[in-house]
C-alpha positions as CSV (number, residue, x, y, z in Angstrom):
1,M,0.0,0.0,0.0
2,R,1.7,3.2,-1.2
3,W,1.0,6.7,0.0
4,T,0.7,9.5,-2.6
5,P,3.3,12.2,-1.7
6,I,1.9,15.7,-1.3
7,S,4.7,17.5,0.4
8,T,8.5,17.7,0.2
9,P,10.4,14.7,-1.0
10,R,11.9,14.2,2.5
11,F,8.5,13.8,4.2
12,A,7.0,12.0,1.2
13,S,9.6,9.3,1.3
14,A,9.2,9.0,5.1
15,A,5.5,8.7,4.7
16,A,5.7,6.1,2.1
17,A,8.2,4.1,4.2
18,F,6.0,4.3,7.3
19,I,2.7,3.3,5.7
20,S,4.2,0.6,3.5
21,R,6.1,-0.7,6.6
22,R,9.5,-0.5,4.9
23,S,12.6,0.6,6.6
24,H,13.7,4.2,6.4
25,T,16.5,5.9,8.4
26,D,15.4,5.8,12.1
27,L,12.4,3.5,11.3
28,T,14.5,0.4,10.6
29,A,12.7,-2.7,11.9
30,S,10.0,-0.4,13.4
31,E,6.5,-2.0,12.9
32,P,3.5,0.4,13.2
33,N,1.9,-0.2,16.5
34,N,-1.1,1.0,18.5
35,H,0.6,4.1,19.7
36,H,1.8,5.2,16.2
37,V,-1.7,4.7,14.7
38,S,-3.4,6.5,17.6
39,A,-1.1,9.6,17.2
40,F,-1.4,9.4,13.4
41,L,-5.2,9.4,13.4
42,A,-5.6,11.8,16.3
43,A,-3.6,14.4,14.3
44,L,-5.7,13.6,11.3
45,A,-9.0,14.2,13.2
46,D,-7.7,17.4,14.8
47,F,-8.3,19.9,12.0
48,S,-11.6,21.6,12.8
49,S,-12.4,24.4,15.4
50,S,-10.7,24.4,18.8
51,S,-14.1,23.8,20.4
52,R,-14.2,20.2,19.2
53,R,-12.6,17.6,21.4
54,R,-9.4,15.9,20.5
55,P,-9.2,12.1,21.3
56,P,-6.6,11.5,24.0
57,R,-3.2,10.3,23.0
58,P,-1.3,7.7,25.0
59,S,1.6,9.0,26.9
60,S,5.2,8.1,26.0
61,S,5.5,6.1,29.2
62,S,2.7,3.8,28.1
63,S,3.9,3.3,24.5
64,P,5.0,-0.3,23.7
65,S,8.7,-0.9,23.4
66,T,10.4,-1.4,20.1
67,P,13.8,-2.6,19.1
68,N,14.8,1.1,18.5
69,S,16.0,3.5,21.1
70,S,13.7,6.1,22.8
71,S,14.9,8.7,20.4
72,S,13.9,6.5,17.5
73,N,10.4,6.1,19.1
74,S,10.2,9.9,19.4
75,S,11.0,10.2,15.7
76,V,8.3,7.8,14.8
77,R,5.7,9.6,16.9
78,S,6.7,13.0,15.4
79,L,6.5,11.5,11.9
80,T,3.0,10.1,12.6
81,V,1.8,13.5,13.7
82,L,3.3,15.1,10.6
83,L,1.7,12.5,8.4
84,G,-1.7,13.1,10.0
85,R,-1.5,16.8,9.3
86,L,-0.4,16.2,5.7
87,L,-3.4,13.9,5.3
88,L,-5.7,16.8,6.2
89,R,-5.0,18.4,2.8
90,S,-7.3,16.0,1.0
91,P,-10.2,13.8,2.0
92,A,-8.9,11.2,-0.4
93,L,-5.8,10.7,1.6
94,L,-7.9,9.5,4.5
95,D,-8.2,6.2,2.7
96,S,-4.5,5.5,3.5
97,A,-5.1,5.7,7.2
98,Y,-8.4,3.8,6.9
99,A,-6.7,0.9,5.0
100,L,-3.9,0.9,7.5
101,L,-6.2,0.4,10.4
102,L,-8.2,-2.3,8.7
103,S,-5.1,-4.2,7.8
104,M,-3.8,-4.0,11.4
105,S,-7.1,-5.0,12.9
106,A,-6.8,-8.4,11.2
107,R,-3.6,-9.3,13.1
108,P,-4.0,-12.4,15.3
109,D,-2.2,-10.7,18.2
110,P,-4.7,-8.4,20.0
111,A,-1.8,-6.3,21.3
112,A,-0.8,-5.5,17.7
113,R,-4.2,-4.3,16.7
114,P,-5.3,-0.6,16.8
115,D,-6.9,0.4,20.1
116,A,-10.2,2.3,20.8
117,V,-8.4,5.6,20.7
118,A,-7.2,5.1,17.1
119,F,-10.6,3.9,15.9
120,S,-12.4,6.7,17.6
121,A,-10.1,9.2,15.9
122,L,-10.8,7.6,12.6
123,V,-14.5,7.9,13.2
124,A,-14.1,11.6,13.9
125,A,-12.1,12.1,10.8
126,L,-14.6,10.2,8.6
127,C,-17.5,12.3,10.1
128,R,-15.7,15.5,9.4
129,F,-15.3,14.5,5.8
130,G,-19.0,13.5,5.6
131,R,-18.4,9.8,5.3
132,L,-21.3,8.7,7.5
133,H,-21.8,5.1,6.4
134,E,-18.1,4.3,6.7
135,A,-18.0,5.9,10.2
136,W,-20.8,3.6,11.3
137,G,-18.9,0.7,9.7
138,V,-15.8,1.5,11.9
139,L,-18.0,1.5,15.0
140,D,-19.4,-1.9,14.0
141,L,-15.9,-3.2,13.6
142,M,-14.9,-1.9,17.0
143,L,-17.8,-3.8,18.6
144,D,-16.7,-6.9,16.7
145,L,-13.2,-6.5,18.1
146,R,-14.8,-5.9,21.6
147,L,-13.6,-2.3,21.7
148,R,-15.9,0.2,23.3
149,P,-16.3,3.4,21.2
150,S,-15.7,6.6,23.1
151,L,-18.5,9.2,23.6
152,P,-16.6,11.7,21.4
153,A,-16.8,9.2,18.6
154,Y,-20.6,9.2,18.9
155,T,-20.6,12.9,19.3
156,S,-18.9,13.2,15.9
157,L,-21.8,11.2,14.3
158,L,-24.2,13.5,16.1
159,R,-22.5,16.6,14.7
160,L,-22.7,15.2,11.2
161,Y,-26.4,14.4,11.5
162,C,-27.0,17.9,12.8
163,S,-25.0,19.5,10.0
164,R,-27.2,17.6,7.5
165,R,-30.4,18.7,9.3
166,Q,-31.1,15.0,10.0
167,L,-32.4,15.9,13.4
168,P,-34.6,12.8,13.9
169,Q,-31.6,10.5,13.4
170,A,-29.6,12.8,15.8
171,Q,-32.3,12.7,18.4
172,A,-32.5,8.9,18.1
173,L,-28.8,8.6,18.6
174,L,-28.8,10.9,21.6
175,S,-31.7,9.0,23.2
176,T,-30.0,5.6,22.6
177,L,-26.6,6.4,24.2
178,P,-27.7,6.4,27.9
179,S,-29.1,2.9,27.4
180,L,-25.7,1.8,26.1
181,G,-24.1,2.9,29.3
182,Y,-22.9,6.4,28.3
183,R,-23.4,9.4,30.4
184,L,-24.1,12.3,28.1
185,D,-21.9,15.3,28.6
186,V,-22.4,19.0,27.8
187,V,-20.5,18.7,24.5
188,A,-23.1,16.3,23.1
189,H,-26.0,18.4,24.3
190,T,-24.4,21.5,22.8
191,V,-23.9,19.9,19.4
192,F,-27.6,18.9,19.3
193,L,-28.6,22.3,20.7
194,D,-26.8,23.9,17.8
195,G,-28.6,21.7,15.3
196,L,-32.0,22.5,16.8
197,C,-31.3,26.3,16.8
198,A,-30.1,26.2,13.2
199,A,-33.4,24.5,12.3
200,G,-35.5,27.0,14.3
201,R,-36.9,24.4,16.6
202,F,-37.0,26.5,19.7
203,R,-39.5,24.4,21.6
204,D,-37.2,21.5,21.3
205,V,-34.3,23.7,22.4
206,E,-36.3,24.5,25.6
207,K,-36.8,20.8,26.3
208,L,-33.1,20.0,25.8
209,L,-32.1,22.8,28.1
210,A,-34.5,21.4,30.8
211,Q,-33.0,18.0,30.3
212,S,-29.5,19.4,30.6
213,R,-30.4,21.0,33.9
214,A,-32.0,17.8,35.2
215,D,-28.8,16.0,34.3
216,G,-26.8,18.5,36.2
217,L,-24.9,19.8,33.2
218,R,-23.6,23.3,33.4
219,P,-23.7,25.2,30.1
220,T,-20.4,26.1,28.5
221,I,-19.6,29.4,26.8
222,E,-20.2,27.8,23.5
223,T,-23.7,26.6,24.7
224,L,-24.6,30.2,25.8
225,N,-23.3,31.7,22.6
226,I,-25.5,29.4,20.5
227,L,-28.5,29.9,22.7
228,F,-28.2,33.6,22.6
229,D,-28.0,33.6,18.8
230,C,-31.0,31.4,18.6
231,L,-33.1,33.6,20.9
232,C,-32.2,36.7,18.9
233,R,-33.0,35.0,15.5
234,E,-36.3,33.7,16.9
235,S,-37.3,37.2,18.2
236,K,-37.3,35.8,21.8
237,V,-35.9,39.2,22.9
238,S,-37.2,39.0,26.4
239,E,-35.5,35.6,27.0
240,A,-32.3,36.9,25.3
241,K,-32.3,40.0,27.5
242,R,-32.7,37.9,30.7
243,L,-29.9,35.6,29.5
244,L,-27.6,38.6,28.9
245,E,-28.5,40.2,32.2
246,G,-27.6,37.0,34.0
247,S,-24.3,36.6,32.3
248,D,-22.2,37.3,35.4
249,A,-23.9,34.5,37.4
250,L,-23.3,32.1,34.6
251,G,-19.6,33.1,34.2
252,W,-20.3,34.2,30.7
253,V,-18.1,37.0,29.5
254,V,-20.0,39.2,27.1
255,D,-18.9,42.3,25.2
256,S,-20.4,45.0,23.1
257,F,-21.0,42.5,20.2
258,F,-23.7,40.7,22.2
259,Y,-25.4,43.9,23.3
260,N,-25.3,45.3,19.8
261,T,-26.9,42.1,18.4
262,L,-29.8,42.3,20.9
263,M,-30.2,46.0,20.5
264,S,-30.5,45.6,16.7
265,R,-33.1,42.9,17.2
266,L,-35.0,45.0,19.7
267,F,-35.0,47.9,17.2
268,D,-36.3,45.6,14.5
269,V,-39.3,44.5,16.6
270,G,-40.1,48.0,17.7
271,E,-39.0,47.8,21.4
272,L,-37.2,51.1,21.3
273,D,-37.2,51.8,25.0
274,A,-35.5,48.5,25.7
275,V,-32.6,49.5,23.4
276,L,-31.9,52.5,25.6
277,E,-32.2,50.3,28.7
278,L,-29.6,48.0,27.4
279,L,-27.2,50.9,26.8
280,A,-27.6,51.9,30.4
281,S,-27.0,48.3,31.4
282,M,-23.7,48.3,29.4
283,F,-22.5,51.4,31.3
284,K,-23.4,49.8,34.7
285,K,-21.5,46.7,33.9
286,G,-18.5,48.7,32.6
287,I,-18.8,47.3,29.1
288,P,-17.5,50.0,26.7
289,P,-19.8,50.7,23.7
290,D,-18.4,50.8,20.2
291,A,-19.4,52.7,17.0
292,C,-22.0,50.0,16.2
293,T,-23.6,50.5,19.6
294,F,-24.0,54.2,19.1
295,T,-25.3,53.7,15.6
296,V,-28.2,51.5,16.9
297,V,-28.9,54.0,19.6
298,I,-29.0,56.9,17.1
299,R,-31.4,55.0,14.9
300,T,-33.6,54.3,17.9
301,L,-33.7,57.9,19.0
302,C,-34.4,59.1,15.4
303,K,-37.2,56.6,15.0
304,S,-38.7,57.8,18.3
305,G,-38.6,61.4,17.1
306,K,-35.9,62.3,19.6
307,L,-33.7,64.0,17.1
308,A,-32.1,66.4,19.6
309,E,-31.1,63.4,21.8
310,A,-29.7,61.6,18.8
311,R,-27.5,64.6,17.9
312,N,-26.3,64.7,21.5
313,V,-25.3,61.0,21.2
314,V,-23.2,61.8,18.1
315,E,-21.5,64.8,19.9
316,R,-20.8,62.9,23.2
317,G,-20.1,59.5,21.6
318,G,-16.8,60.9,20.5
319,S,-15.5,60.6,24.0
320,F,-15.9,56.8,23.7
321,V,-15.2,56.1,20.0
322,A,-14.3,58.1,17.0
323,S,-17.3,59.3,15.2
324,D,-17.6,57.6,11.8
325,V,-19.5,58.2,8.6
326,V,-22.1,55.6,9.5
327,M,-23.1,57.4,12.7
328,F,-23.4,60.7,10.9
329,N,-25.3,59.2,8.0
330,T,-27.8,57.7,10.4
331,L,-28.3,61.1,12.0
332,L,-28.5,62.8,8.6
333,H,-31.2,60.4,7.5
334,G,-33.1,60.9,10.7
335,F,-33.4,64.7,10.1
336,Y,-34.1,64.1,6.4
337,A,-36.9,61.7,7.2
338,A,-38.4,64.2,9.6
339,G,-38.3,66.9,6.9
340,N,-35.8,69.0,8.8
341,V,-33.6,69.8,5.9
342,E,-31.8,72.7,7.5
343,E,-30.5,70.4,10.2
344,V,-29.2,68.1,7.4
345,R,-27.0,71.0,6.2
346,L,-25.8,71.8,9.8
347,V,-25.0,68.1,10.6
348,Y,-23.1,67.8,7.3
349,E,-21.0,70.8,8.1
350,E,-20.3,69.4,11.6
351,M,-19.3,66.1,10.0
352,L,-16.7,67.9,7.8
353,G,-15.5,69.9,10.8
354,K,-14.7,66.6,12.6
355,S,-12.8,65.4,9.5
356,V,-15.2,62.5,8.8
357,V,-15.1,61.7,5.1
358,P,-18.6,61.6,3.5
359,N,-19.6,58.8,1.1
360,N,-22.1,58.5,-1.7
361,F,-25.0,58.0,0.8
362,T,-24.1,61.3,2.5
363,Y,-24.1,63.2,-0.7
364,C,-27.4,61.8,-1.8
365,I,-29.1,62.9,1.4
366,V,-27.7,66.4,1.3
367,M,-28.6,66.8,-2.4
368,D,-32.1,65.5,-1.9
369,S,-32.6,67.9,1.0
370,F,-31.8,70.8,-1.3
371,C,-34.3,69.4,-3.9
372,R,-37.0,69.1,-1.3
373,R,-36.8,72.9,-0.7
374,G,-36.7,73.5,-4.5
375,K,-33.1,74.7,-4.4
376,F,-32.0,72.9,-7.5
377,L,-29.2,75.3,-8.3
378,E,-27.7,74.7,-4.9
379,A,-28.1,71.0,-5.4
380,T,-26.3,71.2,-8.7
381,S,-23.5,73.3,-7.2
382,F,-23.1,70.9,-4.3
383,L,-22.9,68.0,-6.7
384,L,-20.3,69.6,-8.9
385,G,-18.3,70.9,-6.0
386,S,-18.3,67.5,-4.2
387,S,-17.3,65.8,-7.5
388,A,-14.3,68.1,-7.9
389,E,-13.1,68.1,-4.3
390,D,-13.8,64.6,-3.1
391,G,-14.0,62.5,-6.3
392,F,-17.7,61.9,-5.7
393,S,-19.2,60.1,-8.7
394,L,-22.8,59.2,-9.6
395,D,-24.6,58.3,-12.8
396,L,-25.2,61.7,-14.4
397,G,-28.5,60.7,-16.0
398,G,-29.8,59.5,-12.6
399,V,-28.7,62.8,-11.0
400,L,-30.3,64.9,-13.6
401,R,-33.6,62.9,-13.3
402,K,-33.5,63.4,-9.6
403,L,-33.0,67.2,-10.1
404,G,-36.0,67.3,-12.5
405,F,-34.0,68.1,-15.7
406,L,-34.9,64.8,-17.5
């Protein structure tokens, strides 16, 4: 069985020697054993996000002895890890590791066969490449060899089902595991929670959370992030607000991103007073607002008709963050929508005074405010002056139609 080289000749030849079980430099007379395969496949499986669990690797003290010295064993272990990371470049290269494990599992000596760690790592890798049926085949082989699959191996299957929106199969798997003697952990619950949230099944999310509490499982940071996102997307703003306000008791470190997300959702559903309450909560907790925070607050105040307060936020927000074009455009649009075109001009001048560079949206608002008052010559002059000074460019035909000349 030959390995297709994908890296430098040095590593390619070492890989071919290892997998074909031929001698190569330090690997003379070194037969692949449980430890080598476990390290090889654990590295192979360890390519996704850091939140996913890595199957444990045997320590060097527990590795079986070989005719080589300890330094030679270290070389083999390093090589297997390198090989595993090289395999990550292509799903097709996973077949080499798969075939190696199958061939070793047929050995008459049980001590020479791959262990549960190696097989569990292979299951994880197969699942991450979407090879569901083969992953189940490996689990069946483990049971035939009287090896107990690890819970992370089943969690990998659960994650694959959820990513495919095969939630009935995921739920059936989750329900079956306790009867097989497994105690479900928060990782498995979080994986299924993510699948339910992605499918918008909030009632099932509530049931799962109740079951997690009954099982004494404390939510992780990942669990809380997923739940918060689900609540906001499902317009469960009251529940999301309670979750956010109880973040300290949960040990959940939140920043302006979470508050901005909820503020935007509250604005969308028309709960404008709640947006301002959240801003006050941010200050009480010592969470510094950012430009996005102030933009949402300005939109809220403008929609509530509180234009003077919105302008005050723009003026005082500079003590927290640098005022940007989005903040000013939001305020400009608020005055424009209210028909207060004179304030549009004043805010625009203030914007220039703070060295904030306008964009096309800014220019359109200012020009249209001139047109609303019938000051088409001023609008034309503003257009030509902005084009000359700032490189402002618009479709001329569209501008002339807007000004009433076409």
